[in-house]
C-alpha positions in Angstrom: -0.1 0.2 0.1 1.0 3.3 -0.6 1.9 5.4 2.3 -0.2 8.5 1.5 -3.3 6.2 1.1 -3.0 4.5 4.4 -2.8 7.9 6.4 -5.8 9.1 4.3 -7.6 5.8 5.7 -6.5 6.1 9.2 -7.6 9.7 9.2 -11.1 8.7 8.1 -11.6 6.1 10.5 -15.0 6.6 12.4 -16.7 8.6 10.2 -19.2 5.8 9.4 -20.0 5.8 12.9 -21.1 9.3 12.9 -23.1 8.8 9.8 -24.6 5.9 11.3 -25.6 7.5 14.5 -27.0 10.3 12.2 -29.1 8.0 10.5 -30.4 6.2 13.3 -31.4 9.8 15.0 -33.2 10.5 12.3 -35.0 7.6 11.9 -36.1 7.6 15.3 -37.3 11.3 15.2 -39.5 9.9 11.9 -40.7 7.1 13.7 -41.7 9.4 16.8 -43.4 11.9 14.6 -45.7 9.2 13.0 -46.6 7.9 16.3 -47.7 11.4 17.4 -49.7 11.6 14.1 -51.2 8.3 14.5 -52.4 8.9 18.1 -53.7 12.4 17.4 -56.0 10.5 14.0 -56.9 7.9 16.5 -58.0 10.6 19.4 -60.0 12.6 16.7 -61.8 9.8 15.5 -62.8 8.7 19.1 -64.0 12.1 20.2 -65.9 12.6 16.8 -67.9 9.3 17.1 -68.6 10.2 20.8 -69.5 13.5 19.7 -72.1 12.0 17.2 -73.6 9.7 19.8 -74.0 12.7 22.4 -75.7 14.4 19.7 -78.0 11.8 18.9 -78.6 11.0 22.6 -79.5 14.9 23.2 -81.9 14.3 20.3 -83.6 11.6 21.7 -84.2 13.7 25.0 -85.7 16.5 22.9 -88.0 14.1 21.1 -89.0 12.5 24.8 -89.6 16.2 25.9 -92.1 16.6 22.8 -94.0 13.7 23.6 -94.5 14.6 27.1 -95.5 18.2 26.2 -97.5 17.4 23.3 -99.3 13.4 24.1 -101.1 11.8 21.8 -104.9 12.1 22.0 -106.6 9.1 23.4 -110.0 7.7 24.3 -108.8 8.0 27.8 -107.4 11.0 27.6 -109.2 13.6 24.9 -107.4 16.5 26.0 -104.1 15.7 27.5 -102.2 17.9 29.4 -98.5 19.0 28.9 -95.7 17.6 30.9 -93.1 20.6 31.6 -90.6 20.2 34.6 -87.6 22.7 35.4 -86.2 19.5 37.2 -83.7 17.9 35.2 -84.9 14.2 34.1 -81.8 12.0 33.6 -82.0 8.9 31.1 -79.2 6.4 30.9 -79.2 4.6 27.7 -78.2 0.8 27.7 -79.0 -0.1 24.2 -76.1 -1.0 21.4 -75.9 2.5 19.8 -75.9 4.6 23.1 -74.4 2.3 25.5 -72.4 4.6 28.2 -74.4 7.7 27.1 -77.1 9.4 28.9 -79.6 12.7 28.7 -80.3 15.6 30.9 -83.9 17.2 29.9 -85.2 20.2 31.5 -88.3 22.3 30.3 -89.4 25.9 31.6 -92.7 27.5 30.6 -92.4 31.3 29.3 -95.4 33.1 29.5 -99.1 32.1 30.6 -102.3 31.2 28.1 -102.3 31.2 24.4 -98.9 32.8 24.7 -97.3 30.1 26.2 -94.0 28.8 25.0 -92.0 25.9 26.1 -87.9 25.8 26.2 -86.7 22.3 26.2 -82.8 22.0 26.8 -81.7 18.7 26.2 -78.0 17.7 26.8 -76.4 14.6 25.9 -73.3 12.8 27.5 -71.2 10.3 26.3 -67.9 9.1 27.2 -66.2 9.5 30.4 -62.8 11.0 31.7 -60.6 13.0 29.2 -63.1 11.5 26.5 -66.2 13.0 27.9 -68.3 14.8 24.9 -71.2 16.9 25.5 -73.9 18.4 22.9 -76.8 20.6 24.0 -79.7 21.1 22.1 -82.3 23.8 22.8 -85.7 23.6 21.2 -88.7 26.2 21.6 -92.4 24.8 21.1 -95.9 26.7 21.6 -98.7 25.6 23.0 -101.8 24.7 20.9 -104.7 26.3 22.4 -108.3 24.8 21.4 
């Protein structure tokens, strides 16, 4: 071997180690970034699903309140009376679609007689802890005077 080439190789010893450490560090940073993106997408999807379920629970509560406000006419009760309570009615759901969700419904009467209006607030809640989602629906209805 030529003495110049030997000394040149001798001086380059360890440069591959620096390149290998840099490559490993870059790949580790890329892996960490991908893990963060994956976790973020999973968290977003969970919140979106729980938000939809909470909205549907609130919608069910609104429909329940409207059915109490305007019950169907039957032979036993030709003119049913509206049921409006400011005390929250809390209903937990156990069916597959809304399992783990609940709804809290309140009703307030604004005005009297023919001018009476009902304000229904339905609050659907799904999930727990850091993944608890709440959706609120407010509806107004006017009494039917005959």
